[in-house]
C-alpha positions in Angstrom: 0.0 0.0 0.0 1.4 3.4 -1.0 0.5 6.4 1.0 0.8 9.9 -0.5 1.1 12.9 1.8 -0.9 15.8 0.4 -1.4 19.4 1.5 -4.9 20.7 0.7 -6.7 23.9 1.4 -10.0 23.7 3.3 -13.0 23.3 1.0 -15.1 25.1 3.6 -15.7 28.9 3.9 -17.6 28.9 0.6 -21.0 30.2 1.8 -21.1 33.9 1.2 -23.3 36.7 2.6 -22.8 39.4 0.0 -23.2 43.2 0.7 -23.4 45.5 -2.3 -23.1 49.2 -1.8 -24.4 52.3 -3.5 -22.5 54.4 -5.9 -24.3 55.0 -9.2 -22.7 53.6 -12.4 -19.8 52.2 -10.3 -22.3 49.7 -9.1 -21.8 47.8 -12.4 -18.6 46.5 -10.7 -20.9 44.4 -8.5 -21.6 42.2 -11.5 -17.9 41.4 -11.9 -17.6 40.6 -8.3 -20.5 38.1 -8.4 -19.0 36.5 -11.5 -15.6 36.1 -9.8 -17.3 34.5 -6.7 -19.2 32.1 -8.9 -16.1 31.2 -10.9 -14.3 30.2 -7.7 -17.2 28.0 -6.5 -18.5 30.3 -3.8 -22.2 30.0 -2.9 -24.0 33.3 -2.3 -26.6 32.5 0.4 -27.9 36.0 0.9 -27.6 39.5 -0.5 -28.2 42.9 1.1 -27.9 46.0 -1.2 -28.4 49.7 -1.4 -29.2 51.8 -4.4 -27.3 50.3 -7.4 -26.3 47.4 -5.1 -30.0 46.7 -4.5 -30.7 46.6 -8.2 -27.8 44.3 -9.0 -28.4 42.1 -6.0 -32.1 41.9 -6.8 -31.5 40.7 -10.3 -29.0 38.1 -9.1 -31.4 36.8 -6.4 -34.1 36.6 -9.1 -31.9 34.6 -11.4 -32.0 37.4 -14.0 -28.5 38.9 -13.7 -27.2 37.5 -17.1 -30.2 39.0 -18.8 -29.7 42.4 -17.2 -25.9 42.3 -18.0 -26.7 41.6 -21.6 -29.0 44.6 -21.7 -26.7 47.2 -20.0 -23.6 46.2 -21.9 -25.5 46.6 -25.2 -26.5 50.1 -24.4 -24.6 53.0 -26.0 -24.6 56.6 -24.8 -27.6 57.6 -26.9 -29.7 54.6 -25.8 -29.2 55.7 -22.2 -30.1 59.3 -23.2 -33.5 58.0 -24.5 -34.2 56.4 -21.2 -34.1 59.7 -19.3 -37.6 60.9 -18.6 -37.5 64.5 -17.2 -40.4 65.6 -14.9 -41.9 68.9 -13.7 -42.0 67.5 -10.2 -40.3 69.5 -7.5 -39.4 66.1 -5.8 -36.8 65.2 -8.5 -35.7 65.9 -12.0 -36.1 62.4 -13.4 -39.1 60.1 -13.0 -37.2 56.8 -13.8 -40.3 55.2 -15.3 -38.7 54.3 -18.6 -35.9 52.4 -16.9 -38.3 50.8 -14.5 -40.5 49.5 -17.4 -37.5 47.6 -18.7 -36.7 46.3 -15.2 -40.3 45.3 -14.6 -40.4 43.3 -17.8 -37.3 41.4 -16.8 -38.3 40.7 -13.2 -41.9 39.8 -14.0 -43.5 41.0 -10.8 -41.4 38.9 -8.4 -41.8 39.2 -4.7 -38.9 39.2 -2.3 -40.2 36.3 -0.3 -40.4 34.2 -3.5 -36.6 34.6 -4.1 -34.5 31.5 -3.6 -32.1 33.3 -1.2 -32.7 36.0 1.4 -32.6 39.5 0.0 -32.7 42.9 1.6 -32.9 46.3 -0.2 -32.3 49.4 1.9 -34.1 52.7 1.4 -34.5 55.8 3.5 -37.8 57.2 4.9 -37.5 61.0 4.8 -40.5 61.5 7.1 -39.2 59.3 10.0 -35.5 59.8 9.0 -34.9 56.1 9.4 -33.7 53.2 7.3 -36.3 51.0 5.6 -35.4 47.3 5.0 -37.4 45.7 2.2 -37.4 42.0 3.0 -40.8 41.1 1.6 -43.2 42.5 -1.0 -42.6 43.8 -4.5 -39.0 43.4 -5.6 -39.4 46.1 -8.2 -40.8 48.6 -5.6 -37.9 47.8 -3.3 -35.3 48.5 -6.0 -37.1 51.7 -7.2 -37.2 53.1 -3.7 -33.5 52.2 -3.0 -32.3 54.0 -6.2 -34.2 57.2 -5.7 -31.3 59.7 -5.4 -32.7 62.7 -3.4 -33.5 65.6 -5.7 -32.6 63.8 -8.9 -34.8 60.7 -9.1 -38.3 61.2 -7.7 -39.0 59.3 -4.4 -41.5 56.5 -3.9 -44.6 57.2 -1.9 -45.5 54.1 0.2 -48.0 53.9 3.1 -47.4 57.4 4.1 -43.6 57.1 3.7 -41.5 59.2 1.3 -38.7 56.7 0.3 -35.4 57.7 -1.2 -32.0 56.2 -1.8 -30.8 54.1 1.1 -27.3 55.5 0.7 -28.5 58.6 2.5 -28.2 56.7 5.8 -26.6 53.3 5.0 -24.6 53.1 1.7 -23.1 49.7 2.7 -25.7 47.7 4.5 -23.6 45.0 6.3 -26.0 44.6 9.3 -28.6 42.5 7.5 -26.0 40.0 6.3 -24.8 39.3 9.9 -28.0 37.2 10.6 -27.5 34.8 7.7 -25.8 31.4 8.1 -22.7 32.2 6.0 -19.0 31.3 6.3 -17.9 34.8 5.4 -19.2 38.2 4.6 -18.0 39.9 1.4 -18.8 43.6 1.1 -18.3 45.7 -2.0 -17.8 49.4 -1.4 -17.9 51.4 -4.6 -17.3 54.7 -3.0 -13.8 54.0 -1.8 -11.4 56.9 -1.5 -8.2 54.8 -1.1 -7.2 55.3 -4.7 -7.4 58.1 -7.2 -6.9 56.0 -10.3 -9.2 56.3 -13.3 -11.1 53.5 -15.0 -9.0 53.7 -18.1 -5.8 53.3 -16.0 -7.2 50.3 -14.1 -8.9 48.6 -17.1 -7.4 49.8 -20.3 -9.5 49.1 -23.4 -9.4 49.9 -27.0 -12.3 52.1 -27.9 -13.8 52.2 -31.4 -15.1 55.7 -31.9 -16.9 57.4 -34.7 -17.2 61.2 -35.0 -21.0 61.1 -35.0 -21.3 58.6 -32.2 -18.8 59.8 -29.5 -19.6 59.1 -25.9 -19.1 62.0 -23.5 -17.9 60.8 -20.0 -18.5 63.8 -17.9 -21.8 64.3 -16.0 -21.9 67.9 -17.2 -21.8 66.9 -20.9 -24.4 64.2 -20.3 -26.7 66.6 -18.7 -26.1 69.2 -21.5 -27.6 66.7 -23.9 -30.6 66.2 -21.5 -31.0 69.9 -21.3 -31.1 70.3 -25.1 -33.6 67.5 -25.5 -36.0 68.9 -23.0 -36.0 72.5 -24.2 -34.4 73.9 -21.1 -36.8 72.3 -18.7 -34.1 71.5 -16.2 -32.7 75.0 -16.3 -36.1 76.2 -15.0 -35.5 74.0 -12.0 -32.1 75.6 -11.7 -30.6 72.2 -11.3 -27.9 72.3 -13.9 -26.6 75.9 -14.0 -25.7 78.5 -11.5 -27.0 82.0 -11.9 -26.9 82.6 -15.7 -26.2 86.3 -15.2 -23.3 85.7 -13.0 -20.6 85.6 -15.6 -17.9 86.3 -13.1 -18.4 83.0 -11.4 -18.3 81.2 -14.7 -15.0 82.7 -15.6 -13.5 81.7 -12.3 -14.1 78.0 -13.0 -11.9 76.0 -15.3 -14.9 73.8 -16.3 -17.6 76.5 -16.3 -20.1 77.2 -13.6 -20.7 74.3 -11.1 -24.3 73.3 -11.7 -26.5 72.6 -8.7 -26.9 69.0 -9.9 -23.2 68.5 -9.8 -23.1 70.0 -6.3 -25.9 67.7 -5.1 -24.2 64.6 -6.6 -20.8 65.4 -5.2 -22.2 66.2 -1.8 -24.2 63.0 -1.7 -21.3 60.9 -2.7 -19.0 62.5 -0.2 -21.5 61.7 2.6 -21.8 58.1 1.3 -18.1 57.6 1.3 -17.8 58.7 4.9 -20.7 56.6 6.0 -19.4 53.5 4.3 -16.1 53.8 6.2 -18.1 53.9 9.5 -20.1 50.8 8.5 -16.9 48.9 7.7 -15.4 50.0 11.0 -18.5 48.9 13.0 -19.0 45.6 11.2 -15.8 44.6 9.5 -16.5 42.1 6.7 -14.3 39.1 6.1 -13.5 40.4 2.6 -13.7 44.0 1.6 -13.7 44.8 -2.1 -13.0 48.6 -2.6 -13.8 50.1 -5.9 -12.3 53.6 -6.2 -14.7 56.5 -6.3 -12.4 58.1 -8.9 -13.0 55.6 -11.6 -16.0 57.3 -13.1 -18.9 59.7 -12.5 -22.1 58.5 -11.0 -24.0 58.8 -14.3 -21.4 57.1 -16.6 -23.8 54.2 -17.2 -22.5 53.8 -20.7 -19.3 52.3 -19.3 -20.9 49.1 -17.9 -18.7 46.6 -19.7 -15.5 48.2 -18.4 -16.8 48.6 -14.9 -17.8 44.9 -14.8 -14.3 44.0 -15.7 -13.0 46.2 -13.0 -15.1 44.6 -10.4 -13.9 41.2 -11.4 -10.3 42.3 -11.4 -10.4 43.8 -7.9 -12.4 40.9 -6.6 -9.8 38.4 -7.9 -7.1 40.3 -6.0 -8.9 40.4 -2.7 -10.2 36.9 -2.9 -6.7 35.6 -3.6 -5.5 37.3 -0.4 -8.4 35.8 1.6 -7.8 32.3 0.3 -4.1 32.5 0.9 -4.8 33.4 4.5 -7.0 30.2 5.1 -5.4 27.2 6.8 -3.8 24.4 4.9 -4.5 20.9 6.1 -2.0 18.1 5.6 -3.1 14.5 5.5 -2.2 11.0 4.1 -4.3 9.5 1.3 -4.2 5.8 0.4 -3.0 5.3 -3.2 
């Protein structure tokens, strides 16, 4: 009888409670993280998400993530532009109904309690100033409430509550994941300030461009197109421009006058980044995947494919570190 001595890594620690944070277009990186986890044989046994994290997590829990990925990676800048539905409402500049129609058609009226794994979407109730955890009821409503960026996307009215983006109070909802029977908690923070690298630096790609089909990457340029399409409607809300008569301010800025929308987005993201750090400090996950806030603007949704690759790249690096830290067992096998 021949005995071979082998060193093997533990096959345990494969059940993952996944936490997906808010961060606009950077949330596409969540798809890459999920794909890397699945490629390594991890089992996702529960998901909590906020804003874009709730959307991606909801699609995964419903078994529709591949369908959603195919859709978003097939969209160009002008496709996204056509999905913008501007509103007169003082509660927000964009209704979000066109996007939700597509999402509804994919999810097909699923309820959270019908999903095969536990799922929590986090929103914020402006009236009570408290978090709202969606753990039952309409999946589509939960997602819509969680992505309602204050002042930009109109809130959801639900049973006397005015619900907006969960990132206002909890951009990285780790707490719901603590209750699930998982071997490890993996949290994806897409508002990290640990790096200032750009998306093109982290994931270089060859871009095929045509003069008549260029893709502006700055929020200001994107909203300039929206402004032109809507006949100046948003200017009446004073969301995009400062005082038009204040030419002195415009001359002082290297990029023109800071619009109110830009101020709102940057302020919201600054708060989210700080809150995410507090959440990580209070409930440290086993694996933290940080996606730099610097990689793109919140509304760069036309860069989905590149952001997905970035998520997979960063997840690979962090999971390699985690797996290398796990114990190695030695044993004898009969041969």
